C-alpha positions, -999 to +999 in steps of 0.1 A: +463-262-789+475-279-820+509-297-823+526-269-841+515-244-815+525-268-787+560-272-803+564-234-806+553-230-769+578-256-758+606-238-778+597-204-763+595-219-728+629-235-732+643-203-746+630-184-716+647-209-693+680-205-710+677-167-709+668-167-672+698-188-665+721-166-685+707-134-669+712-147-634+747-159-641+756-125-657+741-107-627+764-127-604+793-118-626+784-082-625+782-083-587+819-090-588+828-068-618+803-039-617+824-017-640+825-042-668+807-022-695+806-051-720+790-074-695+765-048-686+756-042-722+752-080-727+730-081-696+707-054-710+706-072-744+696-105-727+669-088-706+654-071-737+654-105-755+638-122-725+610-095-725+605-101-762+603-139-758+580-137-728+557-114-748+557-139-777+549-167-753+520-148-736+505-139-770+508-174-786+506-198-757+487-180-729+497-159-699+528-170-680+519-148-650+486-133-637+498-099-650+499-112-686+461-114-689+457-086-715+422-094-729+397-067-721+368-092-725+380-125-711+398-137-681+425-160-696+445-168-666+443-205-660+425-213-692+454-226-712+478-253-700+504-241-676+539-237-691+551-269-674+521-289-687+533-288-723+551-321-720+585-304-715 
């Protein structure tokens, strides 16, 4: 993995962490205010963004989970550095 790709992976991983945090916090808010349509819309927006970022990470940096191995010819799980091994 070259330095540019490593930097991109770090940025995507950090973005995933921020999105995960925001999604959990928003879910806690929605537990108290389940009828807040604006919060629910924002929750769905963040979840969709997280899915997009996770897909970009898996495609460019390697699988984040065992279910991200999409290659029909090669078992890629465990071949690239783990997300936390990218000198975060």
